[in-house]
C-alpha positions in Angstrom: -97.6 60.9 61.4 -94.1 59.8 59.5 -91.7 56.6 59.7 -88.0 57.7 59.8 -85.5 56.5 57.7 -85.2 53.4 60.8 -88.8 52.3 60.8 -89.1 54.4 63.9 -92.8 55.9 65.2 -93.5 57.9 67.8 -96.2 56.6 69.5 -98.4 59.5 71.5 -98.2 59.8 75.0 -101.7 60.2 75.6 -102.3 56.1 73.5 -98.9 54.9 75.7 -100.8 56.1 79.2 -104.0 55.0 78.0 -102.5 51.4 77.0 -100.4 51.2 79.5 -97.2 51.4 77.4 -94.1 52.0 79.9 -91.0 51.8 78.7 -89.3 48.5 77.8 -93.2 47.0 77.3 -93.0 44.4 75.0 -95.8 44.5 71.9 -96.2 42.8 69.0 -97.1 43.4 65.4 -100.4 41.9 63.3 -101.2 42.4 59.8 -104.9 42.0 59.2 -105.4 42.9 55.5 -103.8 46.4 54.5 -103.8 47.0 58.3 -101.1 46.9 61.4 -102.2 46.5 64.4 -99.7 47.3 67.5 -100.3 45.3 70.7 -99.3 44.8 74.4 -97.5 41.3 73.8 -99.5 38.9 76.1 -96.3 36.8 76.6 -93.9 37.7 78.9 -90.3 39.0 78.2 -87.5 36.6 78.0 -85.2 39.3 78.2 -83.8 39.0 82.0 -83.6 35.2 81.2 -81.7 35.4 78.4 -79.4 38.1 80.1 -78.9 35.3 82.8 -78.4 32.5 80.5 -75.5 34.6 78.6 -73.6 35.6 81.8 -73.6 31.6 83.3 -71.0 30.6 83.7 -68.7 33.6 83.8 -67.7 34.5 86.7 -64.4 34.3 88.1 -64.3 34.2 91.9 -65.0 31.1 93.6 -67.3 31.5 96.4 -70.5 29.4 97.6 -73.5 31.1 97.3 -73.3 31.5 101.1 -70.4 33.0 100.8 -71.8 35.6 99.0 -74.9 35.9 100.8 -72.6 36.9 103.8 -70.4 39.7 102.0 -73.8 41.1 100.9 -75.1 41.2 104.5 -72.3 42.9 106.2 -73.1 46.1 107.7 -71.4 49.5 106.7 -68.9 50.6 109.7 -70.3 53.2 111.7 -69.6 57.0 110.5 -69.4 55.6 106.7 -72.7 55.2 106.0 -71.6 55.0 101.9 -69.6 52.4 103.0 
């Protein structure tokens, strides 16, 4: 198996399935002597939290939480299930 010019390597499907390495799974690299170990990260991803932090304060509509929830709970008119 070769490393690409971008430093990428494909983890074989059978290894990913056996170890539960699904898309967006966080992994860590550990070095021990002249060996590198790839392990499934035990810490939870902060990706979602980081996204929320970046978006905080960017809303342009001044609505209360109750007003927003009211909009999301409105039912679609009969005959227009997609709306």
